[in-house]
N, C-alpha and C positions, 0 to 999 in steps of 0.2 A: 206200178210202172204202166199198166194199161190206162189208168186215169191220166197220166202225163201224156201218153200218146194221143189221147182224145182231145187234148187242148189244141187251140189254134196256135199258129206260129207266134202271133202277137202275145197270146196268153203265156206261152212257154217262155218267151223273151222276158216278159214282165216278172214271171216267177223266178227266172234265173237272176235277173237284176236284183230282185228283193233278197234272194238268198246271199248274193255277194255283199250287198249293203249290210245285211244282218251279220254276216261273218266278219266284215271289216270293222263294224262297230265293236264286236266282241274282242277282236284282236287289238284294236286301238286302246280299248279300255284296259286290257290285260298287259299289253307290252309297250304302250306308248307309240309315238309316231315312228321314231327311228328303229325301234325294236320290231315293228310290224313289217312283214314282207308280203309281196304280192303272192308268193308261193304259199305262205301260211294262210292267207285269206282264201286262196283257191282250194287248199286242202280242207279248210273248215267248211267252205261252201259246197264241197264235193263237185267241183268243176275243174276243168283244165286251166292252168295258169294263163294260157293263151286267151281263154274266154274272158278272164278278168281284164286283161289288157285290151281286148277287143271292145268290151263294154265301156270301160272307164279310162283307158289309156294311161293315166298317171295316178300316183298315190295321193297327191293333193286333191284330185277330182274325187277320189274315193272318200277322203275325209270330209269334203264338202257334202257329198251325198249322205254320209253317215250323220252329220250334224243336221242337215235338212230333215232327214227321216226322224231323228230324235225330237226335233222341234214340232213337226207336224203330226207325229204319231204314225204307227205302222198299219193299224187296222182300217182306219178311215181318215187318211191323211188330209189335212187342211191347215192353212196358215192360221195362227191364233186369231187374227182379225176376222176370220170368216166362221168362227165357232159361235155356238149359242151362248156359252158362258161369257165370252168377250162382249157380245152385244148386250147381255144383261148387265154386266159390270159397267158398261158405257151409258146405260139408260136409267138405271134405278135412281130414285131420288133419296134413298137411304144411304148416307155417307159410309157408315160402317159396313153395310152390305156390299157397297161398291168396292171397298178396299179388300174385304175378306174374299170376295169372289176372285178378284184379281190375284191376290197373293196365293190362294189355294191352288189355282190352276197354273199359275206361273211356276209354283213349286213342283207341281206334277211334271211339268216340262223339264225342270231342272234335274229331277231324278234321272231323266233319260239323257240330258244334254250337257250337264255341268262338267262331268269328267272329260267329255270330248272337247269342250271349250278349253279346259286346262291343257289337254294334249296339244291343241292347236297353238296355244300361247307358248308352250315349251318348244314346239317345232319351229315357230316363227323366228327364233334366234338364228337359225341356219338356212331357212328356206324362204326366199322372197315371195313365192307363190302363196305361202300360208299367211304372210302379212296381209296380202290383198284379201284372202278369204276372211280373216278376222275383221278387217275393216268393213267388208260387205255385210257380214252378219251383225256387227255392232251398229252399223248405219240403220239396218232394218229394225233392230230392237229399239234404238233411240227414237226413231220415227214413230213406232207403235206406242211406246211409253209416253212420248210427248203428246200424241193425239189423245191418249187416255187422260193425261193431266188436263188437257184443254177442255175435255168434257166435264171434269170436276169444276173447272172455272165456270163453264156455261150453265151448270146446274146449281151454282152458288154454294158448292161444297168445299172448295179450297179456301184456306185462310187468306183473307184479303191482303194481309201484310206480306204474303209469300209470293215471290216472283215465280211464274210458271216454269221458267228454265231451271231455276234452283230446285223447285219441286221435282222436276224430271230427274235431276242429278241425284236427289235423295232416293227416288224410286229405283233408278237404275242401280244404285249401290246396294241398298238393302234387299232388293229382289234379284240381285245379280248372282252369277255362278260362284264368285269367290266367297261371298258371305254365306251363301247356301252351303258350300262344301266345308267352310271353316266351322260352321255350327254342327252340321250333320255328321261329317267324317272326322273333323278335327276335335270337336268337343263331345261327340257322341249323342247329340240331340236327335230325338225322333222327328220324323217329318211333321207330325202334328204339333210338337212343341215349337218347332221353327215357324210353322204357319201361325200359331197363336201369338207368339212373341212378335213376329214381324207385323202382323195385323195390328196389334196394340201399338207398336212403335209408330207405324205409318199413320194410324188414326190420330195419334197425339201430335205428330210432326206436320201432317198435311191438312187435316180437316179443321174447319172453323168450329168453335166450341159447341155451337148449337146442333151440329150434325154428327157428333161423335157418339 
């Protein structure tokens, strides 16, 4: 308690916000969107329910924050495009290495975010705000994946007969939340098995033969 008192107001606010996001993430994963209440989030975060409303105002805003935190990570948050692994995957001239780096790290993100994506999709059937949330995150993901495919083209790694937009569709599908969850939760695959299979599949589908 003394350590908390020593924190600045800004630091205390950041800690409270992080605790609420963490609690919301756990509640959404356990109870789904409609089963999660602001009161349950407040109880798990050990704050007053009024605090949850003051910081985030609405449940859609909390789901947005939970997904953002899952994608960027909690300890050292950063958009994937600003991470060292992304830059390495975008610059290496080894085609297989480029694919493996991408799949490995996107899969790590999926371990945190895929269930929340599924929660959002289920909630979108009854909440228009969630529809906009999904569209926003999907737009960001599509832009990032399309940029990555563009670098495969510029490095001479993408199959010449493959249209970059089609390649982006393939990458978005195989490295997406649905396929990830279908394999890991639905079929019981380990994370490593999924990474190995997806890497092999994408190398075969996307790379020119000399770079596999």
